[in-house]
C-alpha positions in Angstrom: -37.4 33.3 -24.3 -39.4 35.0 -21.4 -38.0 32.9 -18.9 -34.5 33.6 -20.3 -35.3 37.2 -19.9 -36.6 36.9 -16.6 -33.8 35.0 -15.2 -31.5 37.7 -16.9 -33.1 40.4 -14.8 -33.0 38.4 -11.6 -29.3 37.6 -12.1 -28.7 41.7 -12.9 -30.7 42.6 -9.9 -29.0 40.1 -7.7 -25.4 41.2 -8.8 -26.5 44.8 -8.1 -27.6 44.3 -5.0 -24.7 42.4 -3.9 -22.4 45.1 -5.3 -24.1 48.5 -4.5 -22.1 51.0 -2.1 -23.3 51.3 1.2 -23.4 54.7 2.8 -21.9 55.0 6.7 -22.6 58.0 8.2 -20.5 58.6 11.5 -21.1 61.3 13.8 -18.0 62.2 16.0 -14.3 62.2 15.3 -13.1 60.5 18.5 -11.3 57.2 19.3 -14.5 55.5 18.3 -15.6 57.4 15.4 -12.1 57.6 13.9 -11.0 54.1 14.3 -14.6 52.9 12.8 -13.3 55.2 9.9 -9.9 53.8 9.4 -11.5 50.4 9.4 -13.9 51.2 6.8 -11.7 53.2 4.7 -10.0 50.3 3.9 -13.0 48.6 1.9 -14.1 49.6 -1.6 -17.9 48.1 -0.4 -18.8 51.4 1.6 -18.9 55.2 1.2 -18.3 57.2 4.4 -19.0 60.3 5.8 -17.7 61.6 9.0 -19.4 64.4 10.6 -17.5 66.5 13.6 -18.4 69.7 15.1 -14.6 70.1 15.2 -11.8 69.7 12.6 -9.4 67.8 14.7 -9.3 64.4 16.9 -8.1 65.1 20.2 -6.0 62.8 22.1 -7.7 63.7 25.3 -6.2 61.7 28.1 -3.1 64.5 27.6 -5.6 67.3 27.6 -4.8 68.5 31.2 -1.2 68.8 30.1 -2.3 71.6 27.7 -4.5 73.2 30.5 -1.2 73.2 32.8 1.2 74.4 30.0 3.0 71.1 29.8 2.1 71.0 25.9 0.8 72.9 23.3 -2.8 72.1 21.5 -1.0 70.9 18.3 0.8 68.5 20.3 -2.2 66.2 21.1 -4.6 67.4 18.3 -4.6 66.5 14.7 -6.7 67.6 11.8 -9.2 64.9 11.0 -8.7 65.5 7.2 -5.1 64.8 7.6 -5.4 61.5 9.2 -7.9 60.1 6.8 -6.7 61.5 3.7 -5.4 58.3 2.3 -8.9 56.7 2.5 -10.5 58.1 -1.1 -14.0 56.8 0.1 -14.3 58.8 3.1 -15.3 62.3 3.3 -14.8 64.4 6.3 -17.3 67.3 7.1 -17.1 69.9 9.8 -20.5 70.3 11.1 -23.3 70.1 14.4 -25.8 67.5 14.3 -29.1 68.8 15.3 -31.1 65.7 15.3 -31.6 62.0 13.8 -34.5 61.0 12.0 -34.1 56.9 13.0 -37.3 55.7 11.1 -36.3 57.3 7.6 -32.7 57.0 8.2 -31.5 60.9 8.3 -29.4 63.3 10.2 -30.3 66.4 10.4 -27.1 69.1 10.8 -26.5 72.8 10.5 -24.9 72.0 7.3 -27.5 70.0 5.4 -29.4 66.7 5.6 -27.7 63.2 5.4 -29.1 60.3 4.4 -27.3 56.8 5.5 -27.4 52.8 5.3 -25.5 52.7 8.6 -25.2 55.1 11.1 -22.4 55.1 14.0 -23.1 57.4 16.8 -19.9 58.5 18.8 -20.4 61.7 20.3 -18.9 61.5 23.6 -20.0 63.0 26.9 -20.1 66.4 28.3 -19.5 67.9 32.1 -22.3 67.1 34.5 -22.9 69.7 37.2 -25.4 67.5 39.1 -28.1 69.7 38.4 -26.1 72.8 39.3 -25.6 74.2 35.8 -25.1 77.7 37.3 -21.8 76.5 38.3 -20.6 76.0 34.8 -19.5 79.7 34.8 -17.3 79.6 37.6 -16.1 76.0 37.4 -15.0 75.3 33.9 -14.6 71.7 33.1 -11.9 70.1 30.9 -13.3 68.4 27.7 -11.6 70.1 24.6 -8.7 72.3 23.4 -11.2 75.5 23.9 -11.4 74.3 27.6 -7.8 73.5 27.9 -6.7 76.9 26.8 -9.2 78.8 28.9 -8.0 76.8 31.7 -4.4 77.5 31.2 -5.1 81.2 30.8 -7.1 81.4 34.1 -4.3 79.6 36.0 -1.6 81.7 34.9 -3.3 84.9 35.2 -4.1 84.0 38.6 -0.3 84.4 39.4 -0.2 87.3 37.4 -2.8 88.9 39.3 -1.2 87.9 42.5 2.1 89.2 41.7 0.5 92.7 40.8 -1.0 93.4 44.8 0.7 93.9 47.9 -2.7 92.8 50.0 -2.2 89.3 51.5 -5.9 88.4 51.2 -5.8 88.8 47.5 -2.8 87.0 46.9 -4.1 84.3 49.3 -7.2 84.3 46.8 -5.3 84.0 43.6 -2.9 81.6 45.0 -5.6 79.2 46.1 -6.9 76.5 43.2 -9.7 74.1 43.9 -10.3 71.1 41.7 -13.5 69.5 42.4 -13.6 65.7 41.6 -11.2 63.0 42.7 -10.9 61.0 39.5 -7.9 60.5 37.3 -8.5 63.7 35.8 -8.8 65.7 38.9 -5.8 64.1 40.3 -3.8 65.1 37.3 -4.9 68.4 36.9 -4.0 68.9 41.0 -0.6 67.1 40.6 0.3 69.3 37.5 -0.6 72.7 39.1 1.3 71.5 42.1 4.3 70.7 40.3 4.2 73.9 38.2 3.9 76.1 41.3 6.6 74.2 43.4 9.1 73.8 40.5 8.5 75.7 37.3 7.2 79.1 38.7 9.3 79.2 41.8 12.1 81.6 40.5 9.8 83.5 38.1 8.1 85.9 40.5 9.5 88.7 42.6 6.3 90.0 44.8 5.1 86.1 45.6 6.3 82.8 46.4 4.4 80.5 43.9 5.6 77.4 46.2 3.0 79.1 48.9 0.3 78.2 46.4 -3.0 76.2 48.1 -4.1 73.5 46.0 -7.2 71.6 47.0 -8.8 68.4 45.7 -12.1 68.0 47.0 -14.0 64.4 46.4 -17.4 63.3 47.7 -16.6 59.7 48.2 -14.4 58.4 51.1 -10.9 58.3 49.0 -9.8 59.5 45.3 -9.5 57.4 42.5 -12.3 55.2 43.3 -11.8 52.8 40.5 -8.2 51.7 41.3 -7.3 49.6 44.5 -7.6 51.2 48.1 -3.7 50.9 48.3 -3.0 52.8 45.1 -5.4 55.6 46.1 -3.4 55.9 49.4 -0.2 56.1 47.3 -1.6 59.0 45.0 -2.9 60.8 48.0 0.3 60.6 49.5 2.2 61.4 46.3 -0.3 64.6 45.9 0.6 65.8 49.4 4.2 65.8 48.6 3.4 68.3 46.1 1.7 70.5 48.5 -2.1 69.4 47.4 -4.6 68.8 50.3 -6.8 66.0 49.6 -10.4 66.4 51.0 -12.3 63.5 50.8 -16.0 62.7 52.2 -16.3 66.6 51.2 -19.5 67.6 49.4 -19.4 71.1 47.3 -22.6 73.1 48.3 -22.1 76.0 46.2 -19.6 77.5 43.7 -19.5 81.3 42.8 -16.9 83.8 41.6 -15.1 84.1 44.9 -14.7 80.5 45.4 -16.5 77.4 46.9 -18.6 76.4 49.8 -17.8 73.0 51.1 -20.6 72.0 53.8 -20.6 75.3 55.8 -16.9 75.7 55.2 -16.1 78.7 53.1 -13.0 78.7 50.7 -11.9 81.8 48.9 -10.4 81.0 45.4 -9.8 82.6 42.4 -9.8 79.4 40.4 -12.0 76.5 40.6 -11.7 73.8 38.1 -14.3 70.9 37.5 -13.5 67.1 37.3 -16.4 65.8 39.0 -18.8 64.0 36.6 -19.9 63.5 33.0 -23.2 63.2 31.6 -24.5 61.8 28.1 -24.9 64.6 25.2 -28.2 66.1 24.5 -28.8 64.5 21.2 -29.5 61.1 23.2 -32.7 62.4 24.5 -34.0 63.1 21.1 -33.5 59.8 19.8 -36.5 58.3 21.4 -34.7 55.1 22.6 -33.7 53.4 25.7 -31.3 55.3 27.9 -29.8 54.7 31.5 -29.8 56.7 34.6 -26.5 59.0 33.0 -28.5 59.2 29.7 -26.5 56.9 27.9 -27.9 54.8 25.1 -28.6 51.3 26.0 -26.9 49.1 23.2 -27.2 45.5 22.3 -24.3 42.9 22.3 -23.1 44.2 18.7 -23.7 47.7 19.8 -26.8 48.5 17.7 -29.8 49.7 18.7 -32.6 47.0 19.5 -35.2 48.8 17.3 -32.9 50.0 14.6 -30.3 47.4 13.9 -28.2 49.6 11.3 -27.5 51.9 14.1 -24.6 51.7 16.3 -23.6 54.0 19.4 -20.1 53.6 20.7 -17.6 55.1 23.3 -18.7 57.1 26.2 -22.5 57.8 24.5 -23.1 53.9 24.9 -24.1 51.8 27.9 -22.6 48.5 27.2 -23.1 46.1 30.2 -23.6 42.5 28.7 -19.8 41.5 29.4 -19.9 42.3 33.0 -23.2 43.1 34.0 -21.8 46.9 34.6 -21.5 49.6 31.9 -17.9 49.6 30.8 -15.7 52.6 32.0 -15.4 56.1 29.9 -11.6 55.2 28.6 -10.1 55.7 25.1 -9.3 52.0 24.9 -13.1 51.2 25.3 -14.1 53.5 22.6 -11.3 52.6 20.1 -12.2 48.8 20.4 -15.9 49.5 19.9 -15.3 51.8 16.9 -13.1 48.9 15.4 -15.8 46.4 16.2 -18.8 48.2 14.8 -16.7 49.2 11.5 -16.1 45.4 11.1 -19.7 44.0 11.8 -20.5 46.6 9.0 -18.3 45.0 6.6 -19.5 41.4 7.7 -23.1 42.5 7.4 -22.5 43.9 3.7 -20.7 41.0 2.9 -23.7 38.9 3.9 -22.0 37.5 6.9 -23.4 37.3 10.4 -22.3 40.1 13.0 -20.3 39.4 16.1 -20.7 40.3 19.4 -18.5 43.1 20.9 -15.9 41.5 23.4 -13.8 44.2 25.5 -10.4 43.6 26.2 -9.3 45.2 29.7 -6.2 47.2 28.9 -6.0 48.4 32.4 -6.2 52.0 34.1 -3.3 54.7 34.9 -3.2 58.0 36.4 0.0 60.3 36.8 0.3 62.6 39.8 3.7 64.4 38.4 7.2 63.8 37.7 8.0 60.4 38.2 4.8 59.5 40.1 2.0 57.5 38.7 0.0 54.4 39.5 -1.2 51.7 37.0 -3.3 48.6 37.2 -2.9 46.1 34.4 -4.4 42.7 34.0 -3.8 42.1 37.7 -0.4 43.8 38.2 -0.4 46.6 40.3 2.2 49.3 39.8 3.3 52.7 41.1 6.0 55.1 41.4 8.7 55.8 38.7 8.0 52.5 37.0 4.5 53.2 36.6 5.3 56.7 35.3 7.3 54.9 32.3 4.6 52.8 31.6 2.2 55.8 31.5 4.5 57.7 29.0 5.0 54.7 26.6 1.2 54.1 26.5 0.3 57.4 25.8 2.7 58.0 23.3 1.8 54.9 21.4 -1.7 56.2 21.0 -1.1 59.7 20.2 -2.3 59.8 16.5 0.7 60.9 13.9 4.4 60.2 14.2 5.2 63.8 14.4 3.1 64.3 17.3 4.8 61.5 19.3 8.2 63.2 18.5 7.1 66.2 19.9 5.7 65.0 23.1 9.0 62.9 23.8 11.1 65.9 23.3 8.6 68.4 25.6 8.3 65.9 28.4 12.0 65.0 28.1 12.9 68.9 28.5 10.3 69.5 31.2 11.6 66.6 33.1 15.3 67.5 33.0 14.7 71.2 33.6 11.1 71.7 35.5 10.6 74.1 32.7 7.0 74.4 31.0 7.2 75.7 27.4 3.5 76.5 26.9 3.2 79.4 29.7 1.7 81.6 27.2 -1.6 83.9 27.9 -3.8 84.6 25.1 
């Protein structure tokens, strides 16, 4: 009888251990966190809590369109709750993470303390001013909707202020725009401002000629778009110049203040300076007590977990994953999306008592747009430029925008802008 009781107790304990609900805590509702949540939401074996300091998922590749009045914020941002509402095992919370206690499996936030069985860190990155944090006040970066609205306000207000004065020097200062950084974000910002000044605003003012706007794109490297081929970088430079953008390469910014920038010993008077020169890891990484790379990203294992804490995963721009190519993967949306899905599948595999799988990134290519009908794209060995690249760029971005309604709105907005050169989001508030 005693043996039967012992066997029964063992059977019940084993059954409960096999059917216990695991809690997965996701920090960040970007591409990595959101796609991990979607995969986990289809399983009844886990409880998911997603915490983000914003209440919306942002399609960041089109954020520059909001900053340059091409789109409204609601066109590229969707409430996280509405995206995940159909998954009954997912709870979405709006809050900030203060610290993570890896040893005791706890996350401390401004809305409480949360325990986890598995943790997914997908917090993204922040702007890096390379030790010159005082530049932040005068050269805003572009990382969220708040940044985009502030930049749009500053750009449109510069034209308004130039219109109100008759002093040529003051007008020249307000009609000078400097973008620091020649990566995809800087190139797209410069092209969009050039297109806006040459076409959209050309007939809207009486005291100034927006077509005389001076736009400078400053890059420290020998060419812009260093991740692209040299041929495509040259094509992008020519396309920018056709929109009135002056491209300064091998140029190091040495000072930024309220009146403009200094490049070496040359002074440029400008009322608007925008930062697109670099990013760094979130400050949270320094508090984890784990291995970081020179940019502060968390070094992860082949399955995207931490070596010391296998129940903790790091994804997206926050992670340093170099196991596939020997170099860290680029900070691209497809990387974060694929990593989020891989982590979720590994958690479900482990809950089901199966072995985890290593992450393998499938390179979907890279692309950048320079303006109306102008873009460059490199997709699996194919190098495409001009109108065809621009069409591909549009369809790829529309495909990845979350929410069917958003896709329709973006298509309509772009169609109207293409046919009329008008930008419907030119509101200052």
